[in-house]
N, C-alpha and C positions, 0 to 999 in steps of 0.2 A: 504494499499499499504506500502511495506517496502522500505522506502526512502533510507536507507543505501545500500540496494541491488541494487536498481535502480541506484544509484550513482556509484556503482562499475561497473555495466554493462555499464554505459555511459563512464566510464574511460577505460574499456576494448575495447569498440568500437573506442575510440580515439587512443589507443595504437596500434590497428590493422594496422594502416597505417605507423607505425614505422618499423625499421629494427629489426631483431630478437634479436640482442645484446641489443638494447634499451629496448625491452620488457622484456628480461631476467633481466636486471638491475632493472627495475621498479617493477618487481615481483620476487624479489630476493629469496623468500622462496618457489617459485613454480617451477615445472618442466614445461618447455616451449618447444614445438616442433612446427616448422613451416613446413607445407606441402605446396609446391608450384609446381603445375602441370598444365602445359598448360595454363598459365596466370590466374590460380585460386589459391588464397592463403587462407589458414585457419590456425589459431593458435589453437593448442590442449594444454590446460593448465590444470596441475594437482596440486591441493592443498590439504592439509589434510581435509579441510572442504567441498570441492567440486571439480568438474571438469567443465571446460568451453570449449566450442567450439565457436571460434570467427572468422567470415569471414571478409575479406576486401570487400568492395563494389567496384563498378566501379570507377576508378580514371581517371578523365579528366586531361590529361597532354598535353604538347606541341606536343607530338607525335601523339595525336589523330587527326582525320580528320572528315570532315562531312561525309565522306563515312563510317567510323567506326560507327558514331552515327546512320547513316541511317540503316546500317546492324543490329545494336542492336534493333532499333525500328521495323524492319521488321521481327524479329524472330517469333513473333506470340506466341500464346499459344498452348502448347502441352500437351497431357494426361500424367499423372505421371505413370510410370511403375507399374503395379499391382493395380492401382486405376484409371481406365479410366474416372471415374466421377470427378476426380480432375485435373484441368488444371493449368499448371505453364508456365512462360515465357520460350521460347525455349532456350535462351541463358543461363538462370539460370540452366535449366535442364541439358544441356550439361556440365556446370561447376560443378554442384554438383555430376554428375556421374563420373567425373574425380577423385574427391577426396573422394568419398563415401567408397571405400575399407579402406582407412586410418582412416576415421571416425568410421567405424564399428569396426575396430581392437581397436581403442582407447576406444570406449564405452565398448566393451567386457573386456578390461583390468581393467576397473573401478569397475567391479562387484565384 
């Protein structure tokens, strides 16, 4: 296991819940872009040594209600487009499809 890399990924996971200016300050030598589409946020981070794609997870806030939690739980599993043998959480699938064009563009630029 590469402990240094694992620690860096843990740091990025923590930073994902900060505002974009805080992330840019923390990663001063990186290019940081925040994609925020329909309540799905992902940071696209470029550094000389690698590129990172970092999602924010579900944030429970004072604005959440039991109805929101129930809706999330009732999403169920849905087949991944192009891979009917792979099932993913319906809410995650909707979220990833919202930001997928930006992620594809980012990955293409890294080649």
